[in-house]
DOTI-852273 format. One record per residue (C-alpha): residue in three letters; x, y, z. Coordinates in nm, 4 decimals. Example, Ala and Ser with C-alpha at 12.3 -4.5 7.8 and 13.67 -1.06 7.14 Angstrom:
BEGIN
+--------+----------+----------+----------+
! residu !     east !    north !       up !
+--------+----------+----------+----------+
!    ala !   1.2300 !  -0.4500 !   0.7800 !
!    ser !   1.3670 !  -0.1060 !   0.7140 !
+--------+----------+----------+----------+
This chain:
BEGIN
+--------+----------+----------+----------+
! residu !     east !    north !       up !
+--------+----------+----------+----------+
!    met ! -22.3144 !  -6.1482 ! -21.2736 !
!    thr ! -22.2591 !  -6.4256 ! -21.0185 !
!    leu ! -22.5315 !  -6.5604 ! -20.7917 !
!    ser ! -22.3667 !  -6.3929 ! -20.4923 !
!    glu ! -22.3519 !  -6.0544 ! -20.6666 !
!    arg ! -22.7130 !  -6.0839 ! -20.7742 !
!    asn ! -22.8242 !  -6.1656 ! -20.4187 !
!    thr ! -22.6294 !  -5.8665 ! -20.2905 !
!    phe ! -22.8199 !  -5.6533 ! -20.5415 !
!    phe ! -23.1477 !  -5.7966 ! -20.4101 !
!    lys ! -23.0513 !  -5.7044 ! -20.0530 !
!    ala ! -22.9557 !  -5.3524 ! -20.1600 !
!    gly ! -23.2903 !  -5.3271 ! -20.3390 !
!    ile ! -23.4746 !  -5.4318 ! -20.0232 !
!    ala ! -23.2904 !  -5.1666 ! -19.8220 !
!    phe ! -23.3682 !  -4.9016 ! -20.0845 !
!    cys ! -23.7381 !  -4.9905 ! -20.0976 !
!    ala ! -23.7590 !  -4.9877 ! -19.7166 !
!    ala ! -23.5998 !  -4.6405 ! -19.7115 !
!    cys ! -23.8520 !  -4.5178 ! -19.9703 !
!    ala ! -24.1360 !  -4.6573 ! -19.7598 !
!    leu ! -24.0110 !  -4.4622 ! -19.4568 !
!    ile ! -23.9752 !  -4.1440 ! -19.6636 !
!    leu ! -24.3294 !  -4.1896 ! -19.7955 !
!    leu ! -24.4577 !  -4.2381 ! -19.4415 !
!    ala ! -24.2855 !  -3.9206 ! -19.3225 !
!    ala ! -24.4092 !  -3.7193 ! -19.6220 !
!    ser ! -24.7650 !  -3.8433 ! -19.5672 !
!    phe ! -24.7927 !  -3.6494 ! -19.2425 !
!    phe ! -24.7550 !  -3.3269 ! -19.4433 !
!    thr ! -24.9308 !  -3.4134 ! -19.7688 !
!    ile ! -25.2507 !  -3.5907 ! -19.6585 !
!    pro ! -25.3883 !  -3.2866 ! -19.4674 !
!    ser ! -25.3049 !  -3.0619 ! -19.7640 !
!    tyr ! -25.5316 !  -3.2467 ! -20.0091 !
!    gln ! -25.8418 !  -3.0774 ! -19.8709 !
!    gly ! -25.7174 !  -2.7421 ! -19.9985 !
!    ile ! -25.6581 !  -2.8567 ! -20.3580 !
!    asp ! -25.9339 !  -2.7973 ! -20.6111 !
!    glu ! -25.9351 !  -3.0909 ! -20.8556 !
!    thr ! -26.1789 !  -2.9209 ! -21.0937 !
!    asp ! -25.9086 !  -2.6911 ! -21.2320 !
!    ile ! -25.6586 !  -2.9724 ! -21.2971 !
!    arg ! -25.6673 !  -3.2056 ! -21.5943 !
!    arg ! -25.7364 !  -3.5750 ! -21.5376 !
!    pro ! -25.5202 !  -3.8571 ! -21.6802 !
!    ser ! -25.6036 !  -3.9795 ! -22.0290 !
!    asn ! -25.6080 !  -4.3560 ! -22.0793 !
!    ile ! -25.8695 !  -4.6223 ! -22.1436 !
!    ile ! -25.9132 !  -4.7426 ! -21.7843 !
!    gln ! -25.9209 !  -4.3867 ! -21.6525 !
!    ser ! -26.1807 !  -4.2874 ! -21.9132 !
!    ile ! -26.4086 !  -4.5733 ! -21.8076 !
!    thr ! -26.3727 !  -4.5476 ! -21.4294 !
!    gly ! -26.3430 !  -4.1677 ! -21.4309 !
!    phe ! -26.6878 !  -4.1443 ! -21.5846 !
!    phe ! -26.8373 !  -4.2965 ! -21.2697 !
!    met ! -26.5980 !  -4.1668 ! -21.0051 !
!    ser ! -26.4547 !  -3.8255 ! -20.9334 !
!    ala ! -26.0860 !  -3.7550 ! -20.8827 !
!    ser ! -25.9481 !  -3.8013 ! -20.5311 !
!    tyr ! -25.5974 !  -3.7197 ! -20.4155 !
!    tyr ! -25.6550 !  -3.9590 ! -20.1268 !
!    ala ! -25.7041 !  -4.2392 ! -20.3805 !
!    val ! -25.3851 !  -4.1329 ! -20.5581 !
!    his ! -25.2023 !  -4.1329 ! -20.2253 !
!    ala ! -25.3314 !  -4.4840 ! -20.1604 !
!    ser ! -25.1935 !  -4.5924 ! -20.4983 !
!    leu ! -24.8532 !  -4.4483 ! -20.4037 !
!    ile ! -24.8533 !  -4.6435 ! -20.0777 !
!    met ! -24.9522 !  -4.9603 ! -20.2635 !
!    ser ! -24.6746 !  -4.9067 ! -20.5194 !
!    val ! -24.4005 !  -4.8662 ! -20.2588 !
!    val ! -24.5265 !  -5.1522 ! -20.0405 !
!    phe ! -24.5526 !  -5.3751 ! -20.3473 !
!    ser ! -24.1948 !  -5.2882 ! -20.4387 !
!    leu ! -24.0640 !  -5.3807 ! -20.0940 !
!    phe ! -24.2479 !  -5.7109 ! -20.0583 !
!    ala ! -24.1914 !  -5.8143 ! -20.4210 !
!    val ! -23.8132 !  -5.7829 ! -20.3877 !
!    ile ! -23.8178 !  -5.9630 ! -20.0508 !
!    leu ! -24.0093 !  -6.2531 ! -20.2034 !
!    ile ! -23.7908 !  -6.2609 ! -20.5153 !
!    his ! -23.4802 !  -6.2799 ! -20.2979 !
!    ser ! -23.6371 !  -6.5508 ! -20.0830 !
!    phe ! -23.7462 !  -6.7760 ! -20.3693 !
!    phe ! -23.4529 !  -6.7201 ! -20.6063 !
!    glu ! -23.1673 !  -6.6927 ! -20.3566 !
!    arg ! -23.0276 !  -7.0312 ! -20.4632 !
!    thr ! -23.1830 !  -7.0479 ! -20.8092 !
!    ser ! -22.9896 !  -6.9298 ! -21.1126 !
!    ala ! -23.2485 !  -6.7538 ! -21.3274 !
!    pro ! -23.0972 !  -6.4830 ! -21.5499 !
!    glu ! -23.4336 !  -6.3184 ! -21.6136 !
!    ile ! -23.5113 !  -6.2610 ! -21.2466 !
!    leu ! -23.2567 !  -5.9813 ! -21.2080 !
!    tyr ! -23.4499 !  -5.7716 ! -21.4600 !
!    ile ! -23.7816 !  -5.8647 ! -21.2975 !
!    ala ! -23.6385 !  -5.7446 ! -20.9646 !
!    ile ! -23.5393 !  -5.4123 ! -21.1251 !
!    phe ! -23.8964 !  -5.3837 ! -21.2530 !
!    ala ! -24.0248 !  -5.4363 ! -20.8975 !
!    ile ! -23.7765 !  -5.1937 ! -20.7389 !
!    ser ! -23.8794 !  -4.9177 ! -20.9798 !
!    phe ! -24.2167 !  -4.8842 ! -20.8058 !
!    ala ! -24.0439 !  -4.7430 ! -20.4980 !
!    phe ! -23.9670 !  -4.4319 ! -20.7035 !
!    glu ! -24.3396 !  -4.3535 ! -20.7256 !
!    ala ! -24.3061 !  -4.1845 ! -20.3860 !
!    ile ! -24.1414 !  -3.9006 ! -20.5820 !
!    arg ! -24.4860 !  -3.7897 ! -20.7005 !
!    leu ! -24.5476 !  -3.6434 ! -20.3552 !
!    ile ! -24.3085 !  -3.3638 ! -20.4446 !
!    leu ! -24.6033 !  -3.1814 ! -20.6059 !
!    pro ! -24.8125 !  -3.1409 ! -20.2884 !
!    leu ! -24.4930 !  -3.0882 ! -20.0886 !
!    gln ! -24.4008 !  -2.7952 ! -20.3118 !
!    ser ! -24.7377 !  -2.6324 ! -20.2444 !
!    ile ! -24.6657 !  -2.6665 ! -19.8715 !
!    phe ! -24.3008 !  -2.5623 ! -19.8528 !
!    asn ! -24.2785 !  -2.3530 ! -20.1734 !
!    phe ! -23.9314 !  -2.4740 ! -20.2750 !
!    pro ! -23.7858 !  -2.3891 ! -20.6194 !
!    ser ! -23.9340 !  -2.5530 ! -20.9286 !
!    phe ! -23.5861 !  -2.6869 ! -21.0147 !
!    tyr ! -23.6372 !  -2.9634 ! -20.7584 !
!    val ! -23.9757 !  -3.0535 ! -20.9069 !
!    arg ! -23.8237 !  -3.0789 ! -21.2542 !
!    ala ! -23.5303 !  -3.2890 ! -21.1278 !
!    ala ! -23.7640 !  -3.5200 ! -20.9354 !
!    ser ! -23.9855 !  -3.5596 ! -21.2414 !
!    arg ! -23.6888 !  -3.6620 ! -21.4543 !
!    ile ! -23.5798 !  -3.9166 ! -21.1933 !
!    leu ! -23.9304 !  -4.0641 ! -21.1926 !
!    leu ! -23.9394 !  -4.0778 ! -21.5737 !
!    phe ! -23.5994 !  -4.2468 ! -21.5748 !
!    ala ! -23.7222 !  -4.5100 ! -21.3268 !
!    arg ! -24.0318 !  -4.5792 ! -21.5355 !
!    phe ! -23.8436 !  -4.6217 ! -21.8632 !
!    phe ! -23.5744 !  -4.8251 ! -21.6894 !
!    ser ! -23.8518 !  -5.0477 ! -21.5552 !
!    ile ! -24.0059 !  -5.1119 ! -21.8978 !
!    phe ! -23.6701 !  -5.1689 ! -22.0661 !
!    ser ! -23.5722 !  -5.4123 ! -21.7896 !
!    leu ! -23.8746 !  -5.6283 ! -21.8676 !
!    phe ! -23.7767 !  -5.6022 ! -22.2337 !
!    ala ! -23.4264 !  -5.7289 ! -22.1403 !
!    ala ! -23.5818 !  -6.0145 ! -21.9404 !
!    gly ! -23.7681 !  -6.1253 ! -22.2523 !
!    leu ! -23.4536 !  -6.1088 ! -22.4655 !
!    cys ! -23.2640 !  -6.3006 ! -22.1982 !
!    ala ! -23.5260 !  -6.5766 ! -22.2029 !
!    ala ! -23.5095 !  -6.5866 ! -22.5827 !
!    gly ! -23.1343 !  -6.6461 ! -22.5813 !
!    leu ! -22.9483 !  -6.3244 ! -22.4938 !
!    asp ! -22.5944 !  -6.3927 ! -22.3688 !
!    val ! -22.6367 !  -6.3891 ! -21.9889 !
!    gln ! -22.2633 !  -6.3385 ! -21.9408 !
!    lys ! -22.3063 !  -5.9768 ! -22.0531 !
!    thr ! -22.5490 !  -5.8653 ! -21.7819 !
!    arg ! -22.3524 !  -5.5528 ! -21.6917 !
!    asn ! -22.3407 !  -5.4476 ! -22.0577 !
!    val ! -22.7167 !  -5.4950 ! -22.0906 !
!    ile ! -22.7863 !  -5.2887 ! -21.7791 !
!    phe ! -22.5484 !  -5.0192 ! -21.9033 !
!    val ! -22.7335 !  -4.9999 ! -22.2363 !
!    ile ! -23.0678 !  -4.9772 ! -22.0553 !
!    ile ! -22.9348 !  -4.6950 ! -21.8366 !
!    ile ! -22.8064 !  -4.5003 ! -22.1371 !
!    ala ! -23.1312 !  -4.5479 ! -22.3315 !
!    ser ! -23.3399 !  -4.4368 ! -22.0325 !
!    leu ! -23.1165 !  -4.1343 ! -21.9734 !
!    val ! -23.1317 !  -4.0236 ! -22.3370 !
!    ile ! -23.5107 !  -4.0370 ! -22.3356 !
!    thr ! -23.5475 !  -3.8789 ! -21.9918 !
!    met ! -23.3123 !  -3.5878 ! -22.0528 !
!    gly ! -23.4755 !  -3.5049 ! -22.3848 !
!    val ! -23.8312 !  -3.4795 ! -22.2523 !
!    pro ! -23.9643 !  -3.1256 ! -22.1965 !
!    ile ! -24.1390 !  -3.1018 ! -21.8585 !
!    asp ! -24.3954 !  -2.8362 ! -21.7675 !
!    val ! -24.3408 !  -2.7795 ! -21.3932 !
!    leu ! -24.6511 !  -2.5585 ! -21.3750 !
!    asn ! -24.8943 !  -2.8266 ! -21.4905 !
!    trp ! -24.9792 !  -3.1722 ! -21.3665 !
!    asp ! -25.2796 !  -3.4039 ! -21.3689 !
!    thr ! -25.4899 !  -3.5377 ! -21.0835 !
!    ser ! -25.2750 !  -3.8530 ! -21.0555 !
!    leu ! -24.9844 !  -3.6269 ! -20.9477 !
!    asn ! -24.7979 !  -3.6849 ! -21.2729 !
!    met ! -24.6235 !  -3.3900 ! -21.4360 !
!    val ! -24.7289 !  -3.2969 ! -21.7883 !
!    asn ! -24.4510 !  -3.4025 ! -22.0277 !
!    gly ! -24.3869 !  -3.3404 ! -22.3933 !
!    tyr ! -24.3910 !  -3.6083 ! -22.6673 !
!    ala ! -24.6459 !  -3.8110 ! -22.4661 !
!    ser ! -24.7807 !  -3.9969 ! -22.7697 !
!    met ! -24.4343 !  -4.0897 ! -22.8936 !
!    phe ! -24.3291 !  -4.2254 ! -22.5561 !
!    arg ! -24.6509 !  -4.4222 ! -22.5214 !
!    met ! -24.5607 !  -4.5789 ! -22.8558 !
!    ile ! -24.2098 !  -4.6631 ! -22.7287 !
!    gly ! -24.3619 !  -4.8290 ! -22.4238 !
!    leu ! -24.6079 !  -5.0223 ! -22.6383 !
!    val ! -24.3332 !  -5.1469 ! -22.8718 !
!    ala ! -24.1182 !  -5.2538 ! -22.5752 !
!    phe ! -24.4172 !  -5.4337 ! -22.4239 !
!    leu ! -24.5062 !  -5.6188 ! -22.7455 !
!    thr ! -24.1432 !  -5.7144 ! -22.8043 !
!    thr ! -24.1201 !  -5.8495 ! -22.4489 !
!    met ! -24.4293 !  -6.0641 ! -22.4994 !
!    ile ! -24.3022 !  -6.1942 ! -22.8329 !
!    ser ! -23.9612 !  -6.2722 ! -22.6790 !
!    phe ! -24.1181 !  -6.4958 ! -22.4156 !
!    phe ! -24.3267 !  -6.6734 ! -22.6808 !
!    ile ! -24.0072 !  -6.7281 ! -22.8816 !
!    ala ! -23.8391 !  -6.8622 ! -22.5667 !
!    ala ! -24.1243 !  -7.1107 ! -22.5234 !
!    lys ! -24.0646 !  -7.2393 ! -22.8761 !
!    ile ! -23.6826 !  -7.2379 ! -22.8672 !
!    arg ! -23.6506 !  -7.3960 ! -22.5231 !
!    gly ! -23.9488 !  -7.6269 ! -22.5598 !
!    ser ! -24.1108 !  -7.5028 ! -22.2380 !
!    lys ! -24.4714 !  -7.3884 ! -22.2444 !
!    glu ! -24.4149 !  -7.2229 ! -21.9057 !
!    tyr ! -24.2675 !  -6.9252 ! -22.0893 !
!    asn ! -24.6108 !  -6.8672 ! -22.2440 !
!    tyr ! -24.7469 !  -6.8305 ! -21.8910 !
!    val ! -24.4618 !  -6.5914 ! -21.8082 !
!    ala ! -24.5770 !  -6.3753 ! -22.1000 !
!    leu ! -24.9299 !  -6.3794 ! -21.9566 !
!    gly ! -24.7918 !  -6.2709 ! -21.6191 !
!    val ! -24.6045 !  -5.9836 ! -21.7864 !
!    leu ! -24.9278 !  -5.8755 ! -21.9569 !
!    leu ! -25.1214 !  -5.8683 ! -21.6287 !
!    ala ! -24.8395 !  -5.6946 ! -21.4416 !
!    leu ! -24.8053 !  -5.4189 ! -21.7015 !
!    ile ! -25.1803 !  -5.3584 ! -21.7153 !
!    gly ! -25.1843 !  -5.3325 ! -21.3360 !
!    arg ! -24.8834 !  -5.1004 ! -21.3477 !
!    asn ! -25.0509 !  -4.8671 ! -21.5958 !
!    ile ! -25.3670 !  -4.8524 ! -21.3849 !
!    leu ! -25.1791 !  -4.7909 ! -21.0609 !
!    leu ! -24.9573 !  -4.5167 ! -21.2016 !
!    asn ! -25.1991 !  -4.3233 ! -21.4205 !
!    thr ! -25.5427 !  -4.3049 ! -21.2565 !
!    asp ! -25.7051 !  -4.0870 ! -20.9929 !
!    asn ! -26.0114 !  -4.2609 ! -20.8430 !
!    trp ! -26.0842 !  -4.5188 ! -20.5748 !
!    ile ! -26.1613 !  -4.8112 ! -20.8065 !
!    cys ! -25.8231 !  -4.8136 ! -20.9760 !
!    pro ! -25.5746 !  -4.8573 ! -20.6870 !
!    val ! -25.7416 !  -5.1837 ! -20.5852 !
!    leu ! -25.7736 !  -5.3121 ! -20.9422 !
!    gly ! -25.4205 !  -5.2022 ! -21.0297 !
!    ile ! -25.2456 !  -5.3574 ! -20.7301 !
!    leu ! -25.4366 !  -5.6855 ! -20.7707 !
!    leu ! -25.3358 !  -5.7211 ! -21.1362 !
!    leu ! -24.9788 !  -5.6075 ! -21.0701 !
!    ser ! -24.9304 !  -5.8377 ! -20.7703 !
!    phe ! -25.0913 !  -6.1416 ! -20.9293 !
!    gly ! -24.9102 !  -6.0905 ! -21.2597 !
!    thr ! -24.5719 !  -6.0522 ! -21.0908 !
!    trp ! -24.6312 !  -6.3532 ! -20.8650 !
!    phe ! -24.7522 !  -6.5606 ! -21.1618 !
!    leu ! -24.4558 !  -6.4848 ! -21.3879 !
!    cys ! -24.2045 !  -6.5344 ! -21.1035 !
!    ser ! -24.3588 !  -6.8678 ! -21.0031 !
!    lys ! -24.3377 !  -6.9910 ! -21.3624 !
!    leu ! -23.9772 !  -6.8742 ! -21.3974 !
!    his ! -23.8925 !  -7.0523 ! -21.0728 !
!    lys ! -24.0516 !  -7.3702 ! -21.2024 !
!    ile ! -23.8625 !  -7.3457 ! -21.5320 !
!    his ! -23.5206 !  -7.3027 ! -21.3731 !
!    leu ! -23.5712 !  -7.5666 ! -21.1046 !
!    trp ! -23.5667 !  -7.8227 ! -21.3836 !
!    leu ! -23.2668 !  -7.6820 ! -21.5708 !
+--------+----------+----------+----------+
């Protein structure tokens, strides 16, 4: 992919994220008033380490979840704008996959389909389809970071389209094979999916492989900056997990801080690396 084509992709990503932000804003007028009528006590809460700790002290709040959705979409928009601004004239093969990772957060607005269904009572088919789109975006996001690590470690950058195609196919295979229960969701507005443990393992393996790839890149290319990129990936993914899978007021702030700082940190180090190449 040429520099011009990549920059065109960045601009398209900015337009897409801006459109998602407008859709989220419009949907908020309907969904925010509806949260008062939802009883959280009858709905399961997310199960992860951060949620278990913070959930012990704080009750579930759909307003907090809504705030996390706003933060996710706004992060997506500003992250891609900044990536385009700083890398417009810098050839950094990894940054395309980092941009895809950032753009994926715009899809989190899809979670509002659950309260919207309770308001407008549309068929469950649309909820299932929306849930699969969101799952696809999340797996595509993780696999894109995985590709960024492989790219840094020496993947042939001339085959970008092939890599993206493989990521799309892998994400589709996983997404289409997941059973989704449209009648059950948790308090973070995430649908209950089958094979949860297996897919958490897939995400963990992809994460560890990404980290190792950047450490290998630091050794192969003789640049310790790649070690700092790996640290940025770690912080960003922790922030992502908090932002996407929790339901109380502590987590949106903690999640967006870790996600934003981690993404800024890894991008700044990548920029520094490629300025000297």
